[in-house]
SERO-127563 format. One record per residue (C-alpha): residue number from 0; x, y, z. Coordinates in steps of 0.2 Angstrom, whole numbers. Example, Ala and Ser with C-alpha at 12.3 -4.5 7.8 and 13.67 -1.06 7.14 Angstrom:
BEGIN
ATOM     i       x       y       z
ATOM     0      62     -22      39
ATOM     1      68      -5      36
This chain:
BEGIN
ATOM     i       x       y       z
ATOM     0     931      65     657
ATOM     1     917      60     669
ATOM     2     898      55     667
ATOM     3     885      59     681
ATOM     4     868      50     682
ATOM     5     859      54     697
ATOM     6     843      45     702
ATOM     7     826      52     711
ATOM     8     817      38     719
ATOM     9     803      37     734
ATOM    10     813      40     749
ATOM    11     828      48     741
ATOM    12     840      55     726
ATOM    13     856      45     723
ATOM    14     872      48     711
ATOM    15     885      41     701
ATOM    16     899      45     692
ATOM    17     909      35     680
ATOM    18     924      37     669
ATOM    19     925      35     650
ATOM    20     925      17     653
ATOM    21     912      14     666
ATOM    22     922      13     682
ATOM    23     913      20     695
ATOM    24     923      33     702
ATOM    25     911      41     714
ATOM    26     894      39     724
ATOM    27     882      48     736
ATOM    28     865      50     741
ATOM    29     853      62     748
ATOM    30     837      53     759
ATOM    31     822      63     757
ATOM    32     815      59     774
ATOM    33     796      60     778
ATOM    34     790      76     768
ATOM    35     773      86     767
ATOM    36     768      87     749
ATOM    37     770     107     748
ATOM    38     790     102     753
ATOM    39     792      89     739
ATOM    40     799      98     725
ATOM    41     809     111     736
ATOM    42     818      95     741
ATOM    43     821      88     723
ATOM    44     830     105     719
ATOM    45     841     105     734
ATOM    46     847      86     733
ATOM    47     850      89     716
ATOM    48     861     105     719
ATOM    49     868      96     733
ATOM    50     874      80     725
ATOM    51     883      91     712
ATOM    52     890     102     722
ATOM    53     897      89     734
ATOM    54     907      80     721
ATOM    55     926      85     721
ATOM    56     933     100     711
ATOM    57     942      88     698
ATOM    58     927      78     694
ATOM    59     917      93     693
ATOM    60     929     103     682
ATOM    61     929      87     669
ATOM    62     912      83     669
ATOM    63     907      80     652
ATOM    64     888      75     654
ATOM    65     874      72     663
ATOM    66     857      62     666
ATOM    67     843      61     677
ATOM    68     830      49     681
ATOM    69     813      50     689
ATOM    70     798      41     696
ATOM    71     787      38     681
ATOM    72     772      46     681
ATOM    73     777      59     693
ATOM    74     769      77     688
ATOM    75     772      93     689
ATOM    76     762     109     685
ATOM    77     774     124     683
ATOM    78     777     141     675
ATOM    79     788     146     661
ATOM    80     800     149     674
ATOM    81     799     131     682
ATOM    82     792     137     697
ATOM    83     780     125     703
ATOM    84     760     129     703
ATOM    85     755     116     713
ATOM    86     761     101     726
ATOM    87     768      88     714
ATOM    88     758      73     709
ATOM    89     767      56     714
ATOM    90     767      40     704
ATOM    91     754      31     714
ATOM    92     743      47     715
ATOM    93     726      38     710
ATOM    94     715      53     713
ATOM    95     711      57     695
ATOM    96     698      45     693
ATOM    97     686      55     681
ATOM    98     700      61     669
ATOM    99     706      43     667
ATOM   100     688      36     664
ATOM   101     690      51     648
ATOM   102     705      45     643
ATOM   103     699      28     641
ATOM   104     687      33     630
ATOM   105     697      43     619
ATOM   106     712      36     618
ATOM   107     722      19     611
ATOM   108     714       3     615
ATOM   109     726      -3     629
ATOM   110     736      12     631
ATOM   111     745      16     648
ATOM   112     738      34     648
ATOM   113     720      29     652
ATOM   114     727      21     671
ATOM   115     722      31     685
ATOM   116     738      35     690
ATOM   117     745      39     673
ATOM   118     756      56     669
ATOM   119     741      61     657
ATOM   120     726      59     670
ATOM   121     737      71     683
ATOM   122     739      83     669
ATOM   123     721      82     666
ATOM   124     715      82     683
ATOM   125     729      99     687
ATOM   126     722     108     672
ATOM   127     704     108     675
ATOM   128     708     114     697
ATOM   129     724     127     688
ATOM   130     714     134     674
ATOM   131     724     140     658
ATOM   132     733     153     666
ATOM   133     737     144     680
ATOM   134     751     133     674
ATOM   135     758     135     658
ATOM   136     770     117     658
ATOM   137     766      99     664
ATOM   138     784      91     667
ATOM   139     787      74     671
ATOM   140     800      75     687
ATOM   141     815      70     676
ATOM   142     812      83     664
ATOM   143     807      98     678
ATOM   144     824      92     687
ATOM   145     834      94     668
ATOM   146     827     111     664
ATOM   147     834     115     681
ATOM   148     851     114     675
ATOM   149     848     118     658
ATOM   150     837     134     659
ATOM   151     827     127     646
ATOM   152     812     120     647
ATOM   153     799     110     636
ATOM   154     808      92     632
ATOM   155     805      74     638
ATOM   156     810      57     635
ATOM   157     802      43     627
ATOM   158     799      34     643
ATOM   159     792      46     653
ATOM   160     784      52     640
ATOM   161     771      35     639
ATOM   162     761      37     653
ATOM   163     756      56     646
ATOM   164     751      49     630
ATOM   165     765      45     617
ATOM   166     762      36     602
ATOM   167     776      23     600
ATOM   168     772      21     584
ATOM   169     779      37     578
ATOM   170     784      43     595
ATOM   171     775      61     596
ATOM   172     759      64     603
ATOM   173     744      58     595
ATOM   174     727      67     591
ATOM   175     719      63     604
ATOM   176     732      67     618
ATOM   177     731      86     608
ATOM   178     714      84     608
ATOM   179     712      80     628
ATOM   180     727      91     636
ATOM   181     735     104     620
ATOM   182     753      98     618
ATOM   183     758     117     619
ATOM   184     755     111     637
ATOM   185     766      96     636
ATOM   186     785      94     634
ATOM   187     791      87     617
ATOM   188     797      69     617
ATOM   189     814      65     611
ATOM   190     826      47     613
ATOM   191     832      45     631
ATOM   192     849      52     629
ATOM   193     848      66     617
ATOM   194     858      81     620
ATOM   195     845      92     629
ATOM   196     857     109     632
ATOM   197     872     113     641
ATOM   198     872     117     660
ATOM   199     866     137     661
ATOM   200     882     146     662
ATOM   201     876     153     679
ATOM   202     870     135     686
ATOM   203     887     131     679
ATOM   204     897     146     688
ATOM   205     887     142     705
ATOM   206     890     123     705
ATOM   207     908     125     698
ATOM   208     904     112     683
ATOM   209     913     114     667
ATOM   210     902     124     658
ATOM   211     902     114     642
ATOM   212     892     100     649
ATOM   213     881      92     640
ATOM   214     863      87     649
ATOM   215     855      73     641
ATOM   216     838      68     640
ATOM   217     835      55     654
ATOM   218     822      42     660
ATOM   219     811      33     670
ATOM   220     820      27     687
ATOM   221     816       8     685
ATOM   222     823       9     668
ATOM   223     838      16     674
ATOM   224     839       2     684
ATOM   225     837     -10     671
ATOM   226     853       0     661
ATOM   227     862      -1     677
ATOM   228     861     -22     674
ATOM   229     868     -22     657
ATOM   230     854     -35     651
ATOM   231     856     -38     634
ATOM   232     847     -54     630
ATOM   233     826     -55     626
ATOM   234     820     -65     639
ATOM   235     834     -59     653
ATOM   236     823     -46     665
ATOM   237     827     -34     681
ATOM   238     818     -34     694
ATOM   239     822     -18     705
ATOM   240     816     -19     726
ATOM   241     814      -3     731
ATOM   242     799       4     740
ATOM   243     789      -3     726
ATOM   244     792     -19     717
ATOM   245     796     -15     697
ATOM   246     798     -29     683
ATOM   247     806     -25     665
ATOM   248     806     -39     652
ATOM   249     819     -37     636
ATOM   250     806     -45     623
ATOM   251     806     -45     605
ATOM   252     786     -42     607
ATOM   253     779     -25     614
ATOM   254     763     -30     623
ATOM   255     750     -21     633
ATOM   256     737     -22     643
ATOM   257     728     -10     653
ATOM   258     717     -22     663
ATOM   259     733     -27     671
ATOM   260     743     -13     671
ATOM   261     755     -19     657
ATOM   262     767      -9     645
ATOM   263     779      -8     633
ATOM   264     794       4     632
ATOM   265     803      10     618
ATOM   266     818       0     619
ATOM   267     829       3     602
ATOM   268     824     -10     590
ATOM   269     817     -18     606
ATOM   270     804     -18     618
ATOM   271     803     -16     637
ATOM   272     788     -24     644
ATOM   273     783     -24     663
ATOM   274     773     -16     675
ATOM   275     775      -8     693
ATOM   276     767     -16     707
ATOM   277     762      -3     724
ATOM   278     768     -19     733
ATOM   279     787     -18     738
ATOM   280     799     -13     751
ATOM   281     790       0     759
ATOM   282     778     -13     765
ATOM   283     794     -21     774
ATOM   284     798      -6     782
ATOM   285     783      -1     790
ATOM   286     788     -18     802
ATOM   287     807     -18     803
ATOM   288     822      -7     801
ATOM   289     837     -13     792
ATOM   290     844     -22     805
ATOM   291     829     -31     810
ATOM   292     828     -35     791
ATOM   293     846     -43     792
ATOM   294     843     -51     809
ATOM   295     825     -59     803
ATOM   296     831     -65     787
ATOM   297     847     -76     793
ATOM   298     833     -87     801
ATOM   299     821     -91     787
ATOM   300     824    -107     777
ATOM   301     822     -99     759
ATOM   302     820    -117     752
ATOM   303     803    -121     763
ATOM   304     789    -110     756
ATOM   305     779    -100     769
ATOM   306     761    -104     771
ATOM   307     755     -87     775
ATOM   308     747     -79     760
ATOM   309     748     -58     762
ATOM   310     742     -44     748
ATOM   311     757     -34     756
ATOM   312     752     -17     750
ATOM   313     755       0     759
ATOM   314     740       5     755
ATOM   315     723       2     746
ATOM   316     725       2     726
ATOM   317     736      -9     715
ATOM   318     745      -7     699
ATOM   319     749     -24     692
ATOM   320     749     -38     689
ATOM   321     733     -33     694
ATOM   322     727     -15     690
ATOM   323     712     -11     705
ATOM   324     712       5     714
ATOM   325     698      -3     727
ATOM   326     712     -18     731
ATOM   327     715     -19     748
ATOM   328     730     -23     759
ATOM   329     730     -42     769
ATOM   330     743     -42     780
ATOM   331     735     -55     795
ATOM   332     736     -68     802
ATOM   333     752     -62     810
ATOM   334     761     -77     819
ATOM   335     769     -70     836
ATOM   336     787     -74     828
ATOM   337     795     -61     818
ATOM   338     804     -71     806
ATOM   339     789     -81     801
ATOM   340     779     -65     796
ATOM   341     795     -59     788
ATOM   342     797     -76     777
ATOM   343     776     -74     773
ATOM   344     780     -56     766
ATOM   345     794     -59     756
ATOM   346     785     -76     749
ATOM   347     770     -66     744
ATOM   348     780     -51     736
ATOM   349     790     -65     728
ATOM   350     773     -72     719
ATOM   351     769     -56     714
ATOM   352     783     -56     704
ATOM   353     781     -72     696
ATOM   354     762     -70     692
ATOM   355     771     -55     684
ATOM   356     783     -62     674
ATOM   357     771     -76     669
ATOM   358     756     -64     662
ATOM   359     769     -53     652
ATOM   360     772     -70     643
ATOM   361     754     -75     642
ATOM   362     752     -57     632
ATOM   363     763     -63     621
ATOM   364     780     -56     628
ATOM   365     797     -66     627
ATOM   366     796     -78     641
ATOM   367     807     -76     653
ATOM   368     825     -85     656
ATOM   369     834     -74     669
ATOM   370     830     -63     682
ATOM   371     844     -49     689
ATOM   372     841     -39     705
ATOM   373     841     -20     706
ATOM   374     838      -9     723
ATOM   375     840     -13     742
ATOM   376     832     -30     742
ATOM   377     845     -37     729
ATOM   378     855     -36     746
ATOM   379     845     -50     755
ATOM   380     850     -65     751
ATOM   381     836     -75     758
ATOM   382     823     -67     748
ATOM   383     834     -69     732
ATOM   384     834     -88     735
ATOM   385     814     -87     740
ATOM   386     813     -80     722
ATOM   387     822     -89     712
ATOM   388     814    -106     721
ATOM   389     796     -96     717
ATOM   390     802     -88     699
ATOM   391     809    -106     692
ATOM   392     823     -98     684
ATOM   393     840     -91     688
ATOM   394     840     -76     700
ATOM   395     856     -64     703
ATOM   396     859     -48     711
ATOM   397     864     -35     695
ATOM   398     882     -31     695
ATOM   399     877     -13     698
ATOM   400     861     -12     707
ATOM   401     860       5     708
ATOM   402     848      17     694
ATOM   403     859      30     696
ATOM   404     873      19     689
ATOM   405     861      18     671
ATOM   406     859      35     673
ATOM   407     878      38     671
ATOM   408     879      26     658
ATOM   409     866      34     647
ATOM   410     877      50     650
ATOM   411     890      43     644
ATOM   412     883      31     629
ATOM   413     867      43     624
ATOM   414     858      37     611
ATOM   415     873      23     608
ATOM   416     866      14     623
ATOM   417     850       8     612
ATOM   418     860       4     598
ATOM   419     872      -6     606
ATOM   420     854     -19     609
ATOM   421     851     -22     592
């Protein structure tokens, strides 16, 4: 038997297949390239079909379970056939300012749904423009993609549901969400890893997949990266160094602060505390390609702190550790030596990471003891050593650095994955 995980990130989709023992047996990826808003949903759908169809026939015929992850807070307005009625609103879309203010007046104090980039804020913005008949469902990215596989609609996982307003005490939509959004338009929350339905018969025939293959409720891309790392001790964390900088800390305590963009996810008997900065690899990509990053990093002395102090945002607006939609990038002065400039960028990103983990501890989370690293930045040894110096704790690449591997673990283990962390 084989288990498939697919990760839908900002710049591409990645698949990972493991066997019953968790051994990696197949990997693949699709790059999204530069997309117009109206193209996104179609590109995501095509990547899903392509990644599954490209699996060797022997794997497809013995595929037991599938789980998908997607970017947290990316929302699609759909009809009951899952056809989008508006271009997807991405995780960092901050147009729903009025809607976020309304949520803040109505929601439980400190709920992450009150953020301007939250899934619920996007739902309200879309409903205002599409009207009552313009769309029948408002789904997270992972919900929509899973629905394409099963043909069944209207389910989400607790992790993706959080920014839509999930009540973490009873793990359902609270009354204030029903008042604002009408829960008939929202998916039903279930635990990550829960069985949703088998791949629909027409889709299984089309893709050549085992017709008994089960699709399980997924998770967010950053939590999938956490699952990939296999962290089990409170105080251990995973930093995802992708297009953005995402921190996840396994904590005995639940912490939340809308002011700082901090929230906690359900994680069995414990909590996954953290936040997502808009800073990250996307800023590095504005200046350097992979070859330049590797070559210039070799010229950096990671034991020496850079005197340059940047705010390495790709555009105006930050979510964590300061939640400020008006915060502007600061990428000057730029020294003539590109290695010095890169050093300053990497050092500044490490400082944001350190401020984030310090803030979590100040809010009551289990203090940081160790960091494992996922995402493309995990492959940069100079950056790893800079981060270890700035963070003051051991930092190491995760044994499995791709979120798709975490999604594959979720496909294989389901709810038992969280029971093992008790």
